[in-house]
C-alpha positions, 0 to 999 in steps of 0.5 A, spaced: 633 598 146 638 597 152 643 598 147 641 605 145 639 606 152 645 604 155 649 609 150 644 615 151 645 614 159 652 614 158 652 620 154 647 624 159 650 621 166 657 619 165 660 618 171 654 618 176 654 611 179 649 606 176 650 600 181 653 600 187 655 594 191 658 597 197 665 594 195 665 596 187 661 601 183 659 602 176 658 608 173 653 609 167 659 610 162 663 604 165 656 600 164 656 602 156 663 601 155 664 595 159 658 592 156 661 593 149 667 589 151 663 583 154 658 583 148 664 583 143 667 577 147 660 573 147 660 574 140 667 571 139 665 565 143 659 564 138 653 567 142 648 569 137 641 572 136 636 568 141 642 564 145 641 564 152 646 567 156 645 564 163 648 569 169 650 565 175 653 571 179 652 575 185 648 582 185 653 587 183 656 591 177 658 584 173 651 582 173 649 589 170 654 589 165 653 582 162 646 583 162 647 589 157 652 586 153 647 580 152 642 585 150 647 588 145 648 582 141 641 580 141 642 574 146 637 573 152 640 574 159 637 569 164 639 571 171 639 565 176 640 566 183 647 563 185 644 561 192 638 558 189 638 550 191 635 548 184 640 553 180 643 547 177 636 544 175 634 551 172 640 552 168 639 545 165 632 547 163 634 554 160 639 550 155 644 556 155 649 557 150 654 560 155 654 560 163 657 566 166 659 565 173 664 566 179 669 561 183 665 557 188 658 558 185 657 552 181 659 545 181 662 542 175 657 542 169 660 538 163 657 539 156 656 547 158 660 552 156 662 556 163 666 562 163 668 563 170 670 571 172 675 573 176 673 576 183 673 583 179 673 584 172 671 580 166 677 576 164 678 573 157 670 574 156 672 582 155 675 584 148 677 591 147 674 591 140 667 594 138 661 589 139 657 587 133 653 592 129 646 594 132 640 590 131 634 592 127 628 593 131 624 587 133 618 588 138 618 580 139 625 579 140 626 576 147 631 580 151 631 577 158 628 571 162 626 572 170 624 567 175 617 567 179 618 566 186 616 558 186 611 559 192 606 555 188 611 550 185 618 550 182 620 557 179 618 558 172 622 562 167 618 568 164 620 571 158 620 578 156 622 581 150 623 588 146 615 590 146 614 588 154 621 592 156 618 598 152 611 598 155 615 598 162 620 603 160 614 608 157 610 607 164 616 608 168 620 613 165 615 616 159 619 621 155 623 624 161 631 623 162 634 624 169 630 625 176 631 617 178 631 617 185 637 612 188 634 606 192 636 599 195 634 593 191 630 589 195 630 583 190 636 579 187 638 582 180 635 577 176 628 578 179 623 582 175 624 588 180 631 589 176 631 585 170 625 588 167 626 595 170 633 596 167 630 600 161 627 605 167 633 605 171 638 607 165 633 613 162 632 616 169 639 615 171 637 611 178 643 609 182 641 601 184 644 600 191 645 592 192 647 588 199 651 581 199 644 579 202 638 583 205 638 584 212 634 590 215 639 593 219 644 593 213 638 596 209 636 602 214 644 603 215 645 604 207 638 608 207 641 613 212 648 613 209 646 615 202 640 619 204 635 615 200 628 618 200 624 611 198 624 605 202 621 599 198 620 592 200 616 586 201 611 586 207 615 581 210 621 585 209 618 592 211 615 588 218 623 586 219 625 593 218 620 596 223 623 591 229 630 595 228 631 600 233 633 607 232 631 614 229 628 613 223 631 615 216 628 621 213 624 619 207 619 621 202 615 614 201 615 607 203 613 602 198 610 595 199 610 590 194 610 582 193 604 581 196 598 584 200 600 588 207 596 587 213 592 594 215 596 594 221 603 594 218 601 600 213 599 604 219 605 602 223 610 604 217 606 610 216 607 612 223 614 610 224 616 614 218 611 619 217 610 619 210 605 616 205 605 608 204 603 605 198 602 598 195 604 595 188 601 589 186 603 585 180 605 578 178 611 576 175 608 574 168 604 581 168 610 586 168 605 591 170 600 591 175 596 596 180 598 600 186 596 606 190 598 613 190 601 618 195 595 622 195 590 617 196 586 616 202 590 612 207 585 607 207 586 605 200 593 602 202 590 599 208 585 595 205 586 595 198 592 594 193 589 600 189 587 601 182 590 599 175 596 603 172 596 606 166 595 601 160 593 596 165 587 592 164 584 588 170 579 583 170 575 579 176 572 572 173 569 566 176 572 559 174 568 559 168 572 565 165 566 570 166 567 577 169 564 578 175 560 584 178 563 589 183 563 586 190 564 578 187 570 574 189 573 571 183 580 570 180 584 576 179 587 577 171 591 582 168 593 585 161 597 590 158 603 590 153 608 588 158 605 581 159 610 576 158 611 572 152 611 566 155 615 561 159 621 557 157 619 550 156 612 547 159 611 552 164 604 552 166 598 550 162 592 555 162 596 561 165 593 565 159 586 567 158 584 567 150 583 574 150 590 576 153 589 576 160 594 573 165 592 569 171 595 572 177 593 566 182 590 571 186 583 571 189 580 578 190 574 583 188 573 590 186 570 595 191 565 600 189 571 605 188 574 601 183 580 598 188 582 591 188 581 587 195 585 581 195 582 575 199 587 570 198 594 570 195 598 565 191 602 570 187 608 568 183 612 574 184 
């Protein structure tokens, strides 16, 4: 899928910027061309269908190019945050065919094929030749591995394949091409916010702005300079942005994700920026989840995380797995075509219910309007 989308995005959007790190930019046409060259290089080094390509790279153009390159030859890209204290342990658990990194990000890794890219460019990893021919469609083929946050234990590696990415693409872009609004990425590129949403970004032509590290002043400065219309972040990130003084940027929407936001925070955001504030709720394993909409009553975002998105089933159950009535508190489960294939390795026993629902780790209840209210969270996003 990513091979076809990258090629079509290059044809439609050409020189439009796909990824902007502030110091380097990558256009949609460059993303397609360079990922072809890196795909040829990966194949030349023996990478085959189903092999894991671990990307221990800073956020920026090189990450995006290597991710798409791996997908073009049927390999599985796994983004490992180079700042994560457990990065070496995470790599060992992946058993990668190849590790792509930059100088100074990893210690010596005997027994692994490590390619260290130069400060810019792709060095010997890129070959100026055609990549292997396109692969036949396979909805079950794994494409990307992304990690849970690790708030309830060591991060777990969730696998997403062609089927899940297609479901996310269909939900986020449908049949339209273009009209993608530029945004600041609020998580590392290996996180699901980029790793599983890349098909949507390609189809809509969205420019992704990344920062060396997330900083509230830098985020607001970038939003103002680039005249971005949507501000997206976790409740903690958005609360930090509210503490930055100065005139607020002109926005159309504020999105809160990654955990329940306090009603007071939602109200303060709405008052500060003068635009609707919406919640987005899911766990990494679910792929798609719930949300409130800009036209909903203000109390929807203040009190709830909204209703299921199209194609998403929501269930609140007791410890025995029985569905609970409206108003009864229980375990929150989600189901859709975007639910992960599973974890790498042992993962977490019992994350899936027998009927395909995935347990989010959160507790909540459905109110009389069909909205989910969380009362305790251990979310793995």
